N, C-alpha and C positions, 0 to 999 in steps of 0.2 A: 204723773206726767200730765201737763196741760195739752190735751189732744188738739184743741183748736189752734194753739200756738205752733204745735208740731206740724199740723196740716198746712198752716200758713207758710212756715219755713220751707216745707217740702215743695209747696206750690211755687214759691219764689225761686227755689233752686232749679225746679223744672223749667221755669221760664228762662233762667240764665243759660242752662244747657241748651234749650231749644234755640235761643237767639244765636248761640255760637256754632251749633251743629247744623242747623237748617240751611244757612247759606252754602256751607261746604257740601251738604247733601244735595242741594239743588244744583250746584255746579257739577257735581259728580254725575248726577242723573242726566243732566243736559249733555255732558261729555260722552256718556255711554250711548245716548240716543244718536249723537252725531257720528260716533264710530260705527254704529250698526245701521246707519242710514235711515233712522226713524225720526230724525229731527226736522223741523220746518226750516225756513230760510234763515241762514246765519247772517248776523250783522257784519257787514263788510268793514274791513280796516282801511284807512286812507292809503292811497297809492304811495305817497311819500313815505309813510310809515313802513309799508311792506318793503320798499327799496332799502330803507335804513336797516331793517332786520336782515335782509340778504347780505348787505355789506358787513354787518356785525358778525354774521355767521362765517363769512369768508375770512374776516380778520381773526376770529377765534381759531379756526382751523389752521390758519397760517402760523399762529403762535404755537399751537399744540404740536404741529409737525416739525417746525424748526427747533423748538425746545427739545423734542424727543431726540433729535439728531445731535444738537450742540450740548446737551446736558453731559455728554461724554467728557467735555472739558473740565468737569468737576471730578473726574476719575483719573487720578495720576497715571494709572497703568493702562490707559485705553489703547496704547500702541505697543505694549510690552508683549513680546512673543510668547505664546503659551507653551512652546516646546522647550524653552530654556529652563534649565535647572541650576540655579545659582545657590551657593552655600552661604552660610553666615560670614565666612571668611571673604568670599567674593564681594559681599555687600558691606563689608566692614568699614573701610575708609574710602573717601573720594579719590578719584584718579589723581588730582593735584596733590593731595596729601601723600599718596603712595609714591608718586614721582619724586616729591621732595625728600621723602625718607630714602628712596633708592639712590638719589644723588649723593647722599651722605654715607652710603654703605661702602666699606672698603674691602669687603670679602663676600664670598658666596653665601655664607651663613647670615651675615648682616642683611644681605639683599633678600634672602628668604624670610628673615624676621620682619623686614619692612612690608613684604607682600602679605604676611599673615598677622600683621599688627592688630591689636585689639580694636574692635569696632568703635566708631565715634558715637557720641551721644545720640546724634540724629541719624536714623537709618538712611541709607543711600536710595535715591529715587529709582523707581521701577518704570523707566521709560525705554523705548527702543534704542534711542541714542546712547543712554547710559549703559545699556546692556552691551552694545557694540563697543563702547569705550572700555568696559571692564574686560571683555573678551580680548580686545586688542592689546591691552596692557599685560594681561596674563600671558598671551602669546609672545609679546616682546621680552618679558622676563624669562620665559622658558628658553627662548633662543639665546638670550644673553648668558644665561647660566650654563647652557650647553656649549658655549664657545670655549675652546681649549684655553686653559690658563697660560698666560704669557703671550697671548696673541696681541699684536700691536694694533690691529684693526678691529673695531667693534662690528658686530653683525649688522649689515645695512638694513635688512628687513626688520630687525629688532628696533633699530633707530626709527624707521618709518612708522612702525606700529605704535611706538610710544607717542610720536607726534600726532598720529591719527587718533589715538586714545584721548589725548588732551583736547583735541578739536571736537571730537564727538561729545565729550562731557560738556563743553561749552555750548554746543548745539542743544543738548538736553536741558541745560539750565535756561537757555533762551526760550525753549519750548514751555518750560514751567512758568516763566514770566508771562508768556503769551496767555497761558491758561488762566493765570491769576487775573490778568487784565480782562479777559473775556467773562470770567465769573462775576467780576465787580461791575463791569460797564455794559455787559449785554445780558447775561443770564438773569441777573438780579432785576434789571429793568423790565425784561419781557415777562418774567414770572410775575412781577407786580401787576403789569397790565392784564395778564391772563387771570390772575387770582383775585384782583381787586376791581379794576375798571370794567373788564368784560363780564365779571361775575355780577357787578352792580347793574350792568345793562341787561343781563339775563333775568335778574330779579325784577327789574322794571317791566320787562317783556312778560314775565309770568303774571305780574299784577294786571297787565292789560288783558291777558287771556282769561284770567279769573273774572275780571269785570265784564268782559264780553260774554262769558258763559252765564254769569248772573243775570245780565240783561236779557239774553235769549231765553233763559229759564223763566223769567218774569213774563216775557211775551208769550212763551209756550203755555204757561198756566192760564193766562188771560184768554188765549185763543182756544182753550180746551173745548171740545165739543163742536168745533167749527164756528165759533162765534167770531163776528167781525169786530173791527176796532171800535165802531160806534156803539157797540153793545157792551163794552168793557165797563166794569163797575168803577166807581171813583177810587177805592183803595187800589185796584189793579192799575189804574192810570198813574196814580202817585208812585206805586212801586216801580213801574216802567220808567217814569220820568227821573226818579232818584237813581235808578240803575244807569240810565243814559248819562246823567251828570257825572257819576263816578267813572263811567267808561271814558267819556271825553277827557276828564281830568287825568286818568291814568295814561291815556294815549299821549297827551301833552307832556306829561312827566317823562315817559319813556322816550319820546322823541328828543327831548332835551338831553337826556342822559346819553343816548346813542350818538347824537351829534357831537357831544363833548368827547366821547371816546374816539370817534372817528377823526376828529379834527386835531387831536393832540399830536405834536411832533415827536413825542418821546420814542415810539417804536422805531422811527426812521433814524433818530439820533443814536439809539442803541445799536441798530444795524451798522451804522457808520463806524462805531467803535469796534464792532466785531471784525469788519473788513480791515480796519486800521491795525488791530492787534495781529491779525494774520499776516498782513503785508510786512509789518515790522519784523515779525519772527522770520519769515522767509528771506527777507533782505539780509538780516543779520546772519542767519544760517548760511546763506550763500557766501557772504563775506568770509566767514570762518572757514568754510570748506574750500573756497577758492585759494585762500592763503595756505592752508595745509596741503592742498593739491600741488601748489608751486613748490612748497618745501619738500614734499615727498618726491616730486619730479627731479629736484636737484640731487637728492640721494640716489635716485634711480640712475641718473646720467653718470654720476661718479662711479656707481657700481658697474655700469656697463662699460665705462672706460677702463676700469681696473680689470674687468673680465676679458676685454679684447687684448689688453697688454699682456695678461697672463697667458692667453692662447697664442699670441704671437711669439712669446718668449719660449714656448715649448719646442 
């Protein structure tokens, strides 16, 4: 083996490693000094830059907290009651499908078959409104099947429960539409801002911190032993000047990145979509429930009228 060639290669390798590790080691040493209170004066960041950092931190925390709360919209069962135990039969077909099958049933056995019909290809949603709908229809059918055969009057509560079941299913479907809109028009946008734009700002801020640590480390090395600036060597002056140039460059870059993140209208646009989706859901749900409320009230009035007549005729 040519030892001179090996020595030369090893020396070059050592220089490469030294050039990549030394800046990191210098920054790390400077950071440790600052944390332990053993560092000299730190290079100050521009006031405007510090204000931008404060605003970026506030924006990031806002995104993190609201996303933590609203991410539930991506979980279909976020309002599904934990105490409910529904069977495969209960979850089999939708309320509208079961009501359609029940309307065609001409006997108790056909009605029972409609209730226990094989499940649809798509599982039924696990939302609070859908659970209420399924419980209401099950109650409606239980009362209807318990009504004596030959009775000319259907059970009024069974009628009302069926109407209520249909309405609650509609509310549940509307809630799922709301969730889909929020996922696409709010969660997606805010996640992108947090994971891309704000992450880019954090990366730029880290570059500034590293540049500042490198600069202060160069100043610290030059001032070792209590030397004043006028006694610095030429290499030390050049190292400080180069570090200052990099520091200023990184501050300018980070300032530009942070301003762009803070100025974009996207988060506000996304928030408007969140509010709109909620408003549309609640408005539609109110319409559905108001309509079924009037319908059930009519059944109630008819039932009370029949009840009074029956009592008067006794």
